[in-house]
C-alpha positions in Angstrom: 106.5 96.3 85.5 108.9 93.5 85.6 109.6 91.6 88.9 112.0 93.1 90.4 110.7 96.2 92.2 112.9 98.7 93.9 110.6 100.1 97.3 111.0 104.3 97.0 108.8 105.2 99.8 105.4 106.7 100.7 102.9 107.6 98.1 103.3 110.8 100.2 106.1 111.5 97.9 103.6 112.3 94.8 102.6 115.6 96.7 106.3 116.7 95.9 106.6 115.8 92.5 108.6 116.5 90.2 111.4 115.2 92.9 114.7 114.5 92.6 115.9 110.9 94.5 118.7 108.2 93.5 117.6 104.9 92.5 120.7 102.5 92.9 123.1 105.3 92.5 121.7 107.2 89.8 119.9 110.4 90.4 116.2 110.1 89.0 113.0 112.4 89.1 109.8 111.2 90.3 107.0 112.6 88.2 103.4 112.1 87.5 102.0 112.6 84.1 98.6 113.9 83.2 96.7 110.8 82.6 98.2 110.4 86.4 101.3 107.6 85.5 103.8 107.9 87.9 107.4 107.4 86.3 111.1 108.1 87.2 113.0 110.0 84.9 117.0 109.0 83.9 118.2 112.3 85.0 120.9 112.6 82.4 120.7 114.2 78.6 120.7 111.3 76.1 122.7 113.8 74.1 125.3 115.2 75.9 125.2 113.2 79.0 125.1 116.0 81.1 123.0 115.9 84.6 119.3 117.2 83.6 118.2 119.8 85.9 114.8 121.5 86.9 113.5 125.1 86.0 109.6 126.3 85.7 108.2 123.2 85.3 110.9 121.8 82.4 113.6 119.3 82.8 116.9 121.2 80.5 120.4 119.5 80.3 122.9 122.8 81.2 125.6 121.5 78.4 123.5 121.9 75.5 120.5 123.7 76.8 118.4 120.5 75.0 115.1 121.0 77.3 112.4 118.0 78.0 109.1 117.8 78.9 108.6 118.1 83.0 106.1 114.7 82.8 106.6 112.3 80.2 110.5 113.4 79.7 109.8 114.1 75.9 112.8 116.0 74.1 111.6 119.8 73.0 114.0 120.0 71.0 113.8 116.7 68.7 110.9 114.5 68.4 112.7 111.4 68.4 114.9 111.7 72.1 113.5 111.8 75.6 114.4 110.6 79.0 114.6 107.3 80.0 112.6 105.9 82.2 111.7 103.8 84.7 107.7 102.9 85.6 106.5 103.0 89.1 103.8 101.2 90.5 101.4 102.4 93.8 100.7 99.3 96.3 98.9 99.6 99.2 100.2 103.5 99.9 104.2 102.8 98.7 105.9 103.4 95.5 108.0 100.9 93.4 109.7 101.3 90.3 110.5 98.5 88.0 113.9 97.2 87.9 115.2 98.7 84.5 115.0 101.8 82.8 113.6 102.0 79.3 
């Protein structure tokens, strides 16, 4: 994780994942995958730029109906697309996001 950390809140937030939240003015989804890795997924479709919504455990873009895995952000329509993400670190009961998307 980069040296820049953005405080998100208490680890208790993980009981509600996936959950939407705003970080630095952008919409994200807070997620946790099967291996326990915590991440923020940018809630913008890499294809059409639409805001990504959640339904039935899967993220989707309402503009062109691309869908994304609800934990990893991988596109289920194309192998070469995914939602941008930020790593999240748990330190002393608090969640911190890395300073940039990748």
